[in-house]
N, C-alpha and C positions, 0 to 999 in steps of 0.2 A: 655483489658486495657483501660485507660481513654485517650482521644486523645486531643493533644495539638493544633493540626492544622487542622486535617482531617474533623472534623465536622463544620470548618468554611469556607470549601472550596467549594463554590457552582458553580464556573466556572474558567477557566484557569486564568482569571483577579485576582482572588482572590489568586491563587497560586502564582503570580507573586509579590504580596505583601510582600510574606515572605522573609526575610533576606536569601540571598544565603547560608550562612554557617549553616543555620537551614534545608535545604532541606533534609539531610539524616534521619532527624526526620520524615519528610513527608513520606520517603519511607518505613520507619519502620512501621509506622502507616498504610499506604496503604496496606502492605502486611499483617499486623494483621487483617485487616478488611476483606481483601479478603479471608484469610484462615478461619475466623470464620464465614462467611457467607456461603461459598462453602461447609464446612463441614456439614452444616445443610440441605442444599438443593441439593447438587451435582452440577457438571459443570465441565468446563475445568480449570484446575488450574495451573500445571506446567509451562505452557508456559507463562502465564500472571505473574507469580512470577518471571520469568526470565527477564521480560521487565519493571519492576518497575521504575529503575532509567532512562531508556530511555524515558518512557512516561513522567515522570517528566520534564527532560530536554527538551523535544520537546515543551511542553505546556509552559514552563518557558521562552524559547527563541523565540519561534515563535507566531505570532499574529493569533492564531486560534480563530474562524473559517475562518477568511478573507484567512490566510495561509491555505493550504490544506494539511492534512495528510492523506495517503492512506494506509491502513494496508493490508498485504497480509495474508490472513487467520484471522478470528476474535479470535481465541484461544489466540492471544497476547494481545488483546485490553481490557480486564476487567479493568485494572487500567485506562485507556482511558475513560471509560464509567463512573466510579466513579469520576473522576476529572472534568468531564465536565456536571455537573448539575444532574447527575443521582445516587448519592450516596444514597439518602433515598429509591430509587426503587430498588437498586441493589439486595436486597432479593427476587425480583420478577424474576430475570433472568432465562430465558428458562421455566418459568411458563406460562400456558395459560393466555393471557391477559397482561402479563408483559414485562420485557425487552426482546429483542432478545439476543441470545447468540454471535450474531456477529454483526459487524456495519451494521446500517440500515439507509438509507437516511430518510426514513419515521420517523424514531425515534428521531433524532437530526441533528441540522446543522453542528455538529462536526464530524458526520460520513459522508464523502464525497463520499463513493462508497460502495455499497452493496458487501460484500465479505463473503465467507466461503470456495470455493474450492481454492486451492493453486494457485499461477502462475498469478494473475490478476493484481497484483500492480503496475508493471512497465508500462504495456501498458495503464492502466487506467490513471496513473499519466501523462504520455506523452501526452495523449489526453487533459487533463487539461491544460497542459503547452502551447500546440499548441493553443487552444482557448483563453487563456490568452493573447498571443502574437498577435493573430489575432484581438482580440478586444482593443488592446492597453492599457491592465491594467497591474499591477504591483504587484505581490504577490507570495509567494514561494510556491512550490510544493514539497512535501516529500514522498516518497515510502519507506515503512518499509517491509523488505523482509527476510524471513528466509532462511537459507543456504539451507535447503532441497528444498525449492521452486524453487532454481536455477536449478534443474534438471527438471523442468517443461519445455517444449518446448516453451509455450507461454512467459515465463519469459525470455527466451534466445532470442526470437524473439524481445521482447519489448528492451532489452539491445541493440541489434543490430541496431534497428531503431533509439533509443534515441543517439546511439554514432554518427550515421550519420546526424542526424537533429541538434544536437549540442544544444539542448533546455536546459534552465537552470532547471535542476531537480536534487534534492539531493535524491539519493538512500542510504538507511541505510541497510547494510547487517547485520542482527542479526545471528550471527554464534554461534550455542549452540551444534553443532554435532549431532543434533537430527532432526527427523520428529516426527511422533508419536513413530516410531521404530527409532533405531540407523541409523544414515545416512549410504549410501552405495554409490559406483560409484567414477568415476576418479575426478569428481568435487569436492566430499568431500576430497579426497587426497590432491587436489590442494590447497584448502583453508587451510588444515591442514599444508601444507608446507609454506604457507605463514605466518601462525601465528608463525611458528618456524623460519621464515627468517627476524625478525625484525631487526637484525643487519644492514641489508642493509639501512632502513630508518635512523637509527641513524647515520650511517656512511655519508649518503648524508647531513644530516643537518650540521653535524661537518664538513665535507668537504667545504660545501658552506660558512659556517661561516669564516672559516679559510681563504679561498681565497678573500672574501670580505674585510677581515681586512688588506689586504696588500694596503698599500698607493697608490692612483691613479690608479694602475693597476688591482686592484680586480675585478671590473665589467668586464673588458676586458677578464681577465684570466678566469672568471667564464664562459663567452660566449664560449671561447675556449675549455673549458673542458667539454662541453656537451658530446662528443663522449667518453670520459673517463667514465662519470657518466653512460651513456648508457651500456657501457661494464660492469661496475661494477653491474648493475641490473641483466644483465644476468647471471653473476657469482654466485651471491649471493641469487637471488629469481629466480625460474624456471617460465620464461614466461610472468609474470606481465600481464596476459590477459586483464585485465581491462583497463589499460593505452593504450593497443594496440588498444582496442575497442572504444577509444575516450572519456574515462573517467579521471578525475583526482581522483587518489586513495589516500585516507587517512586512515592510520592504519596500522595494527589492534591495537585497544585500548581495555582497559578494560571496559566492558559495564556495571559495577557495580560501576565505580568512577563517581560520578557526576562531580568531579572537571575536570577530563579529558574529559568526555562528553560534559560539557558546553564549554570547551575550544575549543575543535575540532569542535563541530557543530557551534560554533560561527565563526570559521575560514571558515568552508564550506559555510555558508550562504553568503559569500562575493564572492565565486567563480561564473565566468560567465557563465559557461557551465555544463554539466554533470559532477557530482561529486559522487563518492561512498565512503562513511564511513564504513569501517569494523569493526564492535564491536564484542567482544568476550564475551558471557554470559554463564550461567550456568541455564539450564532449572530447574525449581524448587527451585531457590535460595531463602534462608531464611527460608525454612522449611526443616529441615534434612531429614525427611521421603521421600520427593519428590524429594530432592538432589541425595539420594541413588537410588531411584526407579523412575526415570521420566516417564518411560513407564506406571507404574501402577498409577501414579498420573497424567497422561495426562488428562484422562476424569475420574471423579470419582463419585461415589454415596456417601451417608452420611457416615461420618467416625467421630472417635474420635480424636480430635485434639492432646491431650497429648500422645496417644499411636500410632497413625496413622492407627488403626484397623478399617476395614469398618465393618458397620452395616450388619449382615447377611440377605440375601434375603429371603423373605417368601416363595417362590415358589422353591421347591427341584428339578423340572424336569431339565434336561439338556438343555442348550441353543442350538438352531439351529446351531450356529457358531461351538460350540463344537462337536456336532454330525457329521457335516460336516468335522471337523478336524481329527477326529477319523476315519471315513469312508475313507477319501482319503489315509490315512496310511495303512488301511487295502488292499485297492485296489492295492496301489503302491508296497506293500509287494510281492503281487502275479504277478504283470505286470511292468516288468522293462522298459516298454515304457512311463510309466506315469511320467510326470514332473509337478512341481507346479510353478506357477508364480504369483506374487503379486506386488503392486505399492506402496511401504513404509508402507504396512499395514500388515505384518506378523502376528502379535498378533490379530489384529482387525478382520482378514479374517479366524482365526482358523488354520493358518499354521506354528505356532511356533514349534509344536511337529515334523511336517513333515521336518521342516529345520534341525532339530536336527538328525533324523532318516536317512534322505536321503540328505546330504548337497550338494552332486554332482548333484541332480535332483531338487534343490530349487533355485529360483532366485527372487530375490528382486531388481526390476529395478529402484527403487526410484518412485518420484512423476512424471511418465511418462507413463500414461496410453495407449496413442497411440503406443508408442514402444513396451508396452507389448503385445498388440494385433499383431503387425506384427512380433515381435520376436516370439510369440507363433506359428503363422502361418508358419513361417520358419521352425520351430521344426516339425510341423506337416507334411510338405512338404517331410521331410526326416525319416518319419516312426514313430516319436514319438506321444504320446498322451497328449498334454499338457492341463492343467486345469489352466485357468485364473481367480483367485478369486479376485473380486473387488466389492465394494459397488455399489449398482444399480446406484446410483446418479453419480458415478465418471466414470462409463462406458460410460456416455453420451458424455465425451470428446473424445471418441476414436470411435464414430459412423462410420466415414469414413473408418477406417482402418477394422472395422468388415465387411462393405460391400465391399470395393474395394479389400482387401487382403483375409480375411477368406472366404467370402461367393463366390467371384467370382472363387476362386479356389477350392471351396468345400472342404475345409481343416477341418479334424477331430478335431477341438478346442471345448474344453468344457468351457463355460463362466458361472461360478458360482457366482450369484449376491445376496451378502448378503444386508440386510436393503431393501428388497423389500417392498413397501407399506408405510404406515404412520409410521414414525420412532420416532415422539414425540418432544422432547425439542430441537433437532437441527433445526427443522423447515423447511421452503419452499426450502432452498438450498439442504436439505438431505433427503426429503421425495422421496423415489423410487416409483414414481407414473407412470412413462413413459416407463419403460423397456419393458413391454408387447406391447406397441404399435410400437415403433421403431424397436424392434427386430424382431416382427411378419411381419413387412414390408418387410424384406429381404428374398430374395429367397433362399430356400433351408435350411432356419434355423428352427430347431425344438425348440419350446419354451414350457418349462414345469413349473408347480408350485406344490409343494407337498402339501397335507393336513396335515402332520405330520412329525415329525422326522424320523419316521421309512420308510415312503415313500421316504423322501429326500435321504436315503441312496440307495435305489433302482433306482431312477432317477439319482443319480450320476454314479452308475455303468452302467446304460443304455446309459448316454450321452457319456461317455469314450468309449464304445464299437461301438458307431455309426461310419460309414464312411462319416461323414460330420459334419458341425458344430451344437451345440446344446447349448441351455442356459436353466439354472435352477435358478429361483429367490425364496428366502424365507425370512421370516420376521426377524425382530430384536427380540431379547428376548428368553424366555424359549419355549421350545416345549410343547406338550400336556401332556406328561408324560406317554406315553403308551409302552408296551413292545417293545423292539427292536429284530428283527429277526436275527438269528445266521449268515445266508448265505444271500449272494445277489442274487437278481432275476432280469432278464431283462424284462422290461415293453414292451408290444405292442405298438408301436409308433402310436399315434393318438387314442388309445382306453381308453374310460372313464370307471368309476367304479360306479355301482349302488349302493348307500348306504342304500336306504329305498324306499319300493314300496308303491304307493298311487294312487288312481283312479281319482283324480279330477285335479291337476296341477302337474307341474314338476318345480323343482328347479335345476338349473344348477350353480354349485358351483365352483370356482376356487381357488385352494390353501387355504388359510387362512379362507376363507369363508365356508368351508366344515362344520366345527363343529357348528358354530353359525346357520348354515341353517338347521342342523339336528335338534338343539334345538327349533329353530323356527317352524319347522314342528310338532313337538310334541304338542307345543302351538297350532298351527293353527287346529290340529285335535279336540281340545276341541270346536272349533266352526264348527265342520262339515266340514272342508276343509283337505282333505287327499291328501299329497303331496308325489310325488317321488323326492328323493335327489339324485343327480347325482355329484360324484366327477369328474370333467371335466378332470383334470390332465394335459391336454394339452391345451394351448392357440393356437398353431399351430402344427401339423395339428389338426382340430376340429374332433370329433367323428361324421361325417356328418350323417351317417345312424342312428345312435342312435338318434340324435337330431331332424331330420325330423320325424322319426317314432313317437317319444313322442309328437311332436307339432301336428301331425295329430290326436293323440289319445286324448290329454288333453284339458282342457278348456282353459288354458293359460300357458305360459312359463315365468320364472323368471330367470335372469341371475345375479349373484353375484360376485364382484371381489373387491380387494383391490388395485385399479388403477384407473387412470383417465376414465371418462365414454367417453371422445373424442377419438373416434377411437380404444377403448379397447375391452375386450372380448364380451361384450353385443353387441357391434357394429358388431363385427365378426359373431356373432349368427344371427343378424339381417339380414346381408348381405347374409348369407348363405340361409336364409328361403326366401329371396326375390329371389335369383338366383335359388332356387329350385321350385319357385312358390308355396310355401307351406304357405297358409293362417294362420296365427296364431297371437295372441294378446301377446305382449311381454313387460314385466316389467324389467327394466334394473337398477339394483342397483349397485352403484359405486360411486368413489369420483367425486364430481362435477368439471367442467372444470373452475377452478379459482385457485388462488394461496392461498394455504392452511397454515395457521399460525402454529406456534409452540405451543406445549402443550402434555400433557401425552396422549399416544397412545388410553387409554381407554376413555378419554374425547373425543378425536376426532373421535374415531369410534361411539360413541353416538351422537356426533354432526351431523355427516353425515349419520346416519342411516346405519352404518355397523356392529353393535352389534346386539345381539339376539331380543332385544326390537325394534330396529329400522327396522330389517328385518321383524319381525312379523307384525308391524303397517303398514309398505309399502304394504305387500302383502295384509293384511286385508282391507285396504283403496281400493287397486286396485280390490280386488273381490267384494266389494260393488258397484263399477261402472261397474262390469262385465255384468249385463244383457244388457245394451245398446252395449257394446263391443261384446257381444256374437251374438245379432241380426246382427251386421255389418258383422261380420265373416260368418254367416250363408248365407247372401246374397251374400258374395264374393264365397262361395263354389257353390252356384246355378248358379252363372255366369261361372264358370271354368267348 
């Protein structure tokens, strides 16, 4: 479509020049542009479609970036990016070197807080408001929070503290009854009851108007009627938790009506303390396919706008997530102790089918990873075998519970970490680079990484049948495409697998690095370097005897992992060799110890030397330096 206004908006200042009655045209154009771009490159669609009117209203009424808008999760903020000077760069979103898919302080002064994990907006906004007041400054702070985010413990902690400190912060509750999956839990039910209890708000306003209209006695009667008003609250709306916590509550209002939004937000701006504006929106608003299937259109690949049909993927191999989902159903069918837990990610973690087949043994706890872990530990204490399926990056938020609850009690909880390694376009907040390190540091924890989808099945079966905690991590995307064994088999804990024999060097590959290392070994043989390739399988415990034996036999060792080099698999091997006093030259191939940007996984693998070419070149260059290293090793052996 031809845009009347959007192409002329290079900042919110341009937006504010548009007549108020013309803003619905801006909303229509903004949605059209968003759909047009994301259909070609992929990205998060449905959430941002639902916040178009809110985004326009915020930048129209508030003096951004002087006034601060803090978004909770960046899925809602695509329109915000487009209206804040990044329209022309929007087609680069989530591409390497392009715009981040989430708000980023490094990218724009309008992005006040880096976000991607849910739950941070209120705490971050409160910190800004306290800093504002301590410095004697005067500006507005707005936190935009999804209803699903309120199940996050951090968000509730922020609400509690903000209500106590009484700081002037506007919290906008964007209620669309959705996380990525449909909302669950008591809080979702509470919000639903508020939405259906609007009669109270209308009654209160009408009641106050009528009393104030009484000549001379109106104000006095209104003061005397407060007890009656409070009684009406409890009769007509259950709880009114937000007002009890120190907020002035406004709403619920139609989040797609610019007239209502502008009127209520203007009123909220004048409130002196914490104010919560409750808006009701529809995820996917304005695109019928996304309205009907908001989960499907939450994060999308390329699709045809007119039909909503997604372009077929080139790779026919099943995804690791899909293989896990099928495998846990098979195990659960034979073992009634198996239960599955996820944190608002039933589809994303592959548990949708499990939830249908075993509804009594499936638990979506909402965005509450800490609770998920301790809840699982309680189940394990009473004889169940819980499987906690969470993205690698999200389990970081429950580290204390994994240690304090699961590990200290040696509870047989299985942690299944999807998106281990470099995840691509979601970038630094979502790369699963640290699980190997922080989980291996915990006593009694078994940490595994499969080389392919078939081994994933066996590792899941192995973990569920252990009498202690275990974690398995696997990558995002399609598997290798190898045949799947009909039966499960238990793997020997801490035992590696020899994939290829060679006389010169040994390559210890963990998880996703096994197949690239095999291919690199074939290329190295053409240079006269014959490599033994080991599928390590276990980050913890290591196959100590095999590693030390090979270190004594071979010229040098190589470790390869799709995780951070700081404290990772290579570091564990180096520590083992030092502890065993086994002199050996060691080349560690891993993700460098720095913030890794967003970009296609194959591009990032190439950039950091984790693809076949990179592994080959690193080993070849290391071998060229080896005569010096070999001499040093020889002298060390003589001394010992």
